[in-house]
C-alpha positions as semicolon CSV with decimal commas, in nm:
position;residue;x (nm);y (nm);z (nm)
1;M;-1,916;4,029;0,442
2;I;-1,857;3,882;0,095
3;K;-1,583;4,058;-0,104
4;I;-1,603;4,054;-0,484
5;L;-1,371;4,208;-0,742
6;V;-1,522;4,384;-1,045
7;D;-1,297;4,432;-1,349
8;C;-1,418;4,771;-1,477
9;F;-1,238;4,784;-1,813
10;G;-1,247;4,571;-2,126
11;G;-1,621;4,560;-2,198
12;D;-1,804;4,766;-2,461
13;H;-1,963;4,993;-2,199
14;S;-1,671;5,030;-1,960
15;P;-1,634;5,181;-1,710
16;E;-1,992;5,316;-1,694
17;A;-2,173;4,980;-1,696
18;P;-1,948;4,800;-1,444
19;V;-1,956;5,095;-1,204
20;N;-2,334;5,142;-1,220
21;G;-2,393;4,767;-1,198
22;A;-2,165;4,749;-0,896
23;L;-2,350;5,031;-0,718
24;A;-2,685;4,863;-0,783
25;A;-2,557;4,532;-0,644
26;L;-2,409;4,711;-0,344
27;K;-2,743;4,874;-0,267
28;A;-2,936;4,547;-0,298
29;N;-2,700;4,337;-0,082
30;P;-2,601;4,488;0,255
31;D;-2,334;4,224;0,331
32;L;-2,153;4,278;-0,002
33;Y;-1,814;4,453;-0,034
34;L;-1,689;4,544;-0,381
35;M;-1,342;4,617;-0,513
36;L;-1,332;4,795;-0,850
37;T;-1,016;4,747;-1,057
38;G;-0,913;4,993;-1,327
39;D;-0,776;5,341;-1,385
40;E;-0,841;5,518;-1,053
41;V;-0,885;5,863;-1,209
42;L;-1,151;5,740;-1,451
43;L;-1,329;5,532;-1,187
44;R;-1,349;5,822;-0,940
45;K;-1,483;6,043;-1,217
46;E;-1,752;5,784;-1,290
47;L;-1,844;5,770;-0,920
48;E;-1,875;6,147;-0,879
49;G;-2,214;6,262;-0,754
50;K;-2,343;5,909;-0,695
51;D;-2,488;5,788;-0,368
52;Y;-2,332;5,470;-0,231
53;D;-2,187;5,323;0,088
54;R;-1,822;5,429;0,073
55;E;-1,738;5,186;0,354
56;R;-1,818;4,893;0,124
57;L;-1,651;5,009;-0,198
58;E;-1,280;5,015;-0,277
59;I;-1,083;5,117;-0,587
60;V;-0,774;4,922;-0,692
61;H;-0,561;5,122;-0,937
62;A;-0,483;4,921;-1,252
63;P;-0,415;5,157;-1,545
64;E;-0,356;4,904;-1,825
65;V;-0,638;4,782;-2,050
66;I;-0,646;4,451;-2,238
67;G;-0,728;4,478;-2,609
68;C;-0,951;4,223;-2,784
69;D;-0,671;4,132;-3,028
70;E;-0,408;4,056;-2,763
71;K;-0,291;3,698;-2,708
72;P;-0,413;3,562;-2,373
73;T;-0,070;3,421;-2,286
74;D;0,092;3,761;-2,349
75;V;-0,167;3,926;-2,125
76;V;-0,094;3,687;-1,838
77;R;0,283;3,738;-1,867
78;L;0,308;4,106;-1,955
79;K;-0,001;4,292;-1,832
80;R;0,001;4,238;-1,458
81;N;-0,121;4,597;-1,410
82;S;-0,427;4,554;-1,628
83;S;-0,765;4,571;-1,457
84;M;-0,827;4,200;-1,522
85;M;-0,489;4,056;-1,425
86;K;-0,463;4,276;-1,116
87;A;-0,800;4,138;-1,007
88;I;-0,700;3,776;-1,076
89;I;-0,377;3,812;-0,878
90;L;-0,561;3,973;-0,585
91;L;-0,819;3,695;-0,594
92;R;-0,540;3,437;-0,579
93;D;-0,339;3,604;-0,304
94;R;-0,608;3,717;-0,060
95;D;-0,820;3,473;0,135
96;D;-1,075;3,742;0,222
97;I;-1,171;3,795;-0,145
98;S;-1,426;3,547;-0,279
99;A;-1,491;3,615;-0,647
100;L;-1,424;3,808;-0,968
101;V;-1,664;3,950;-1,227
102;S;-1,535;4,064;-1,566
103;T;-1,680;4,165;-1,904
104;G;-1,333;4,173;-2,066
105;S;-1,151;3,932;-2,299
106;T;-1,278;3,575;-2,260
107;G;-0,947;3,419;-2,366
108;A;-0,745;3,631;-2,124
109;L;-0,987;3,557;-1,839
110;V;-0,980;3,180;-1,892
111;T;-0,602;3,170;-1,933
112;G;-0,544;3,398;-1,635
113;A;-0,781;3,200;-1,415
114;L;-0,622;2,867;-1,505
115;V;-0,262;2,986;-1,474
116;R;-0,298;3,211;-1,168
117;L;-0,592;3,063;-0,976
118;G;-0,582;2,695;-1,058
119;R;-0,862;2,439;-1,029
120;I;-1,074;2,289;-0,755
121;P;-0,899;1,966;-0,647
122;G;-1,014;1,681;-0,871
123;V;-1,146;1,901;-1,153
124;I;-0,981;1,819;-1,486
125;R;-1,090;2,129;-1,673
126;P;-1,309;2,426;-1,572
127;A;-1,605;2,502;-1,801
128;F;-1,835;2,793;-1,878
129;C;-2,201;2,761;-1,781
130;P;-2,439;3,038;-1,899
131;V;-2,815;3,021;-1,842
132;L;-3,097;3,091;-2,086
133;P;-3,472;3,133;-2,025
134;T;-3,708;2,849;-2,116
135;M;-4,060;2,866;-2,257
136;D;-4,218;2,756;-1,928
137;G;-4,063;3,046;-1,736
138;G;-3,763;2,855;-1,602
139;I;-3,396;2,853;-1,699
140;V;-3,151;2,606;-1,848
141;G;-2,774;2,593;-1,796
142;I;-2,540;2,498;-2,082
143;C;-2,202;2,350;-1,984
144;D;-1,957;2,392;-2,158
145;S;-2,015;2,697;-2,380
146;G;-1,665;2,769;-2,504
147;A;-1,382;2,700;-2,260
148;N;-1,297;2,350;-2,393
149;V;-1,325;2,276;-2,764
150;E;-1,181;1,925;-2,740
151;V;-1,305;1,707;-2,454
152;T;-1,326;1,349;-2,330
153;S;-1,615;1,166;-2,169
154;A;-1,452;1,223;-1,828
155;H;-1,461;1,599;-1,890
156;L;-1,826;1,588;-1,992
157;R;-1,921;1,388;-1,682
158;Q;-1,753;1,649;-1,463
159;F;-1,933;1,928;-1,652
160;A;-2,261;1,753;-1,572
161;I;-2,174;1,720;-1,203
162;M;-2,060;2,083;-1,168
163;A;-2,350;2,231;-1,364
164;S;-2,607;2,024;-1,174
165;L;-2,468;2,146;-0,841
166;Y;-2,463;2,503;-0,974
167;M;-2,827;2,499;-1,084
168;E;-2,940;2,339;-0,758
169;N;-2,739;2,554;-0,515
170;V;-2,749;2,892;-0,689
171;Y;-3,089;2,883;-0,861
172;G;-3,277;2,642;-0,636
173;V;-3,352;2,386;-0,909
174;K;-3,416;2,058;-0,728
175;N;-3,262;1,745;-0,881
176;P;-3,182;1,920;-1,214
177;R;-3,282;1,723;-1,524
178;T;-2,953;1,684;-1,710
179;A;-2,921;1,600;-2,080
180;L;-2,636;1,539;-2,325
181;L;-2,640;1,750;-2,643
182;N;-2,655;1,508;-2,935
183;V;-2,784;1,460;-3,290
184;G;-3,076;1,250;-3,171
185;K;-3,251;1,136;-2,854
186;E;-3,186;0,764;-2,887
187;A;-2,910;0,617;-2,665
188;E;-2,713;0,484;-2,963
189;K;-2,700;0,822;-3,142
190;G;-2,387;1,029;-3,191
191;D;-2,017;0,963;-3,227
192;E;-1,800;0,748;-3,002
193;L;-1,747;1,034;-2,755
194;R;-2,120;1,096;-2,710
195;Q;-2,197;0,723;-2,675
196;E;-1,922;0,675;-2,416
197;T;-2,040;0,984;-2,225
198;Y;-2,398;0,856;-2,230
199;G;-2,283;0,538;-2,056
200;L;-2,083;0,730;-1,796
201;L;-2,368;0,966;-1,714
202;K;-2,609;0,673;-1,672
203;K;-2,377;0,548;-1,395
204;T;-2,328;0,889;-1,230
205;T;-2,567;0,876;-0,936
206;S;-2,519;1,241;-0,834
207;V;-2,659;1,355;-1,172
208;N;-3,024;1,321;-1,272
209;F;-2,940;1,214;-1,628
210;V;-3,248;1,207;-1,854
211;G;-3,079;1,115;-2,185
212;N;-2,984;1,292;-2,505
213;M;-3,124;1,627;-2,618
214;E;-3,154;1,765;-2,970
215;S;-3,064;2,133;-3,004
216;R;-3,418;2,236;-3,103
217;D;-3,540;2,141;-2,754
218;L;-3,301;2,368;-2,560
219;L;-3,570;2,619;-2,456
220;S;-3,853;2,366;-2,422
221;G;-3,842;2,360;-2,042
222;R;-3,785;1,984;-2,034
223;Y;-3,421;2,020;-1,927
224;D;-3,237;2,211;-1,654
225;V;-2,879;2,132;-1,759
226;V;-2,737;2,055;-2,104
227;V;-2,387;1,907;-2,129
228;A;-2,173;1,974;-2,438
229;D;-1,820;2,019;-2,561
230;G;-1,718;2,387;-2,574
231;F;-1,748;2,414;-2,953
232;S;-2,098;2,267;-2,980
233;G;-2,217;2,447;-2,668
234;N;-2,095;2,783;-2,792
235;V;-2,267;2,736;-3,128
236;L;-2,586;2,624;-2,950
237;V;-2,599;2,930;-2,721
238;K;-2,513;3,188;-2,987
239;T;-2,748;3,040;-3,245
240;T;-3,033;3,040;-2,994
241;E;-2,966;3,399;-2,883
242;G;-2,924;3,517;-3,242
243;T;-3,244;3,349;-3,360
244;A;-3,444;3,508;-3,078
245;L;-3,307;3,856;-3,152
246;E;-3,366;3,829;-3,528
247;L;-3,720;3,700;-3,473
248;L;-3,799;4,002;-3,253
249;K;-3,661;4,232;-3,526
250;K;-3,880;4,065;-3,788
251;I;-4,192;4,093;-3,573
252;K;-4,122;4,464;-3,520
253;K;-4,067;4,517;-3,894
254;D;-4,388;4,332;-3,982
255;I;-4,589;4,533;-3,730
256;Y;-4,488;4,859;-3,897
257;S;-4,566;4,726;-4,244
258;R;-4,947;4,769;-4,218
259;T;-5,178;5,007;-4,036
260;L;-5,396;4,720;-3,915
261;Y;-5,095;4,550;-3,760
262;K;-5,000;4,874;-3,583
263;L;-5,345;4,900;-3,429
264;G;-5,323;4,540;-3,311
265;A;-4,978;4,601;-3,168
266;L;-5,110;4,891;-2,959
267;L;-5,349;4,652;-2,788
268;M;-5,067;4,403;-2,733
269;R;-4,802;4,658;-2,635
270;R;-4,763;4,526;-2,281
271;M;-4,725;4,168;-2,400
272;F;-4,458;4,264;-2,654
273;K;-4,266;4,450;-2,383
274;E;-4,280;4,146;-2,153
275;E;-4,160;3,914;-2,431
276;K;-3,871;4,146;-2,511
277;E;-3,760;4,147;-2,147
278;F;-3,802;3,768;-2,128
279;M;-3,555;3,716;-2,416
280;N;-3,310;3,990;-2,312
281;Y;-2,983;3,819;-2,210
282;Q;-2,894;4,124;-2,000
283;N;-3,142;3,997;-1,740
284;Y;-2,969;3,661;-1,691
285;G;-2,616;3,759;-1,590
286;G;-2,308;3,594;-1,736
287;S;-2,130;3,264;-1,777
288;V;-1,979;3,127;-1,458
289;L;-1,646;2,946;-1,495
290;L;-1,715;2,629;-1,300
291;G;-1,419;2,442;-1,155
292;T;-1,172;2,719;-1,072
293;S;-1,041;2,741;-0,715
294;K;-1,233;3,067;-0,664
295;V;-1,551;3,202;-0,822
296;V;-1,516;3,366;-1,166
297;V;-1,810;3,509;-1,364
298;K;-1,771;3,626;-1,726
299;G;-2,028;3,878;-1,849
300;H;-2,104;3,955;-2,214
301;G;-1,870;4,213;-2,362
302;S;-2,178;4,421;-2,440
303;S;-2,314;4,398;-2,083
304;K;-2,491;4,705;-1,951
305;A;-2,536;4,793;-1,585
306;V;-2,823;4,551;-1,518
307;A;-2,622;4,259;-1,663
308;V;-2,317;4,347;-1,452
309;Q;-2,538;4,361;-1,142
310;K;-2,675;4,014;-1,225
311;C;-2,319;3,882;-1,271
312;I;-2,216;4,018;-0,930
313;E;-2,522;3,861;-0,770
314;Q;-2,444;3,528;-0,939
315;A;-2,096;3,536;-0,783
316;Y;-2,247;3,640;-0,449
317;R;-2,490;3,344;-0,446
318;M;-2,218;3,100;-0,551
319;E;-2,002;3,202;-0,258
320;Q;-2,297;3,203;-0,018
321;S;-2,390;2,848;-0,119
322;G;-2,040;2,706;-0,068
323;L;-2,052;2,569;-0,423
324;S;-1,677;2,510;-0,465
325;A;-1,658;2,278;-0,163
326;K;-1,964;2,085;-0,285
327;I;-1,809;2,041;-0,630
328;E;-1,487;1,908;-0,475
329;T;-1,684;1,657;-0,264
330;E;-1,890;1,523;-0,556
331;I;-1,601;1,511;-0,806
332;A;-1,398;1,302;-0,558
333;K;-1,661;1,024;-0,575
334;Y;-1,571;0,937;-0,935
335;E;-1,249;0,822;-1,092
336;H;-1,113;1,041;-1,370
337;Y;-0,807;1,069;-1,587
338;D;-0,616;1,377;-1,698
339;V;-0,580;1,456;-2,066
């Protein structure tokens, strides 16, 4: 039985989305046990009248809620009874609990995980790794997407190792093609950091390094992992998501602008629906925090039930695959320095 904590407060659709996503995951995975953290009265109210296996669901009372404007360090010190911090502390203290899923404050989650959970031995800094769909029907992981704004080449090499193992063990991508986000594809492109990282990755035998990648090629299907500093990676992911959403809005607006277009759209209705689902981030789960001593998955703040279910199933597969132990083994093969 794999036990996973679900932080049910802090997201835009809490507690409805986390609760419904948890019940869906519970139904789909018979060896899953879930612990919901949050205000017990509100959680029981949300569960009323719903059919689920009560032997595999537990409520942990945590009445405090973390606001978006609160400092992460204050949350860690002062809000031990919040749904997120209660979950992090339980994850740290109990060996029978494997993972945590949260749609709450990113800053509080990262700070809490680093301070309370710690890192996998050998990991310098944990990093976020979300996945996006590619044009050939696959997916691509971006690591880091916001946890580390300032990095060294040693950090980026570890991001490549961790993300490659993640894509292979959780998503079944064999020998993931790994690229370094840069301003051009040529080996000599970029600043000193990118050039130094390029050299390190060329010597990292556990990573299938295929060179630099320009941001326009993210969804091309030619790459399985993209390595970046947290600032560049975050901009890359949000720009890509935003462009896709705005393009869909424009297509919809243009369709309604002429009667002829409307008639054509009726014939293509099924295709438009499929494309909308293809680009819907809710279907791809959240960003895993690679490198922490236990599994942590951060969902979008706007996650609905289906996205929360996907996040839980990401955490479930990570624990099933023994990913943390594999990361520790691979990281130990390469010298690194702390910064």
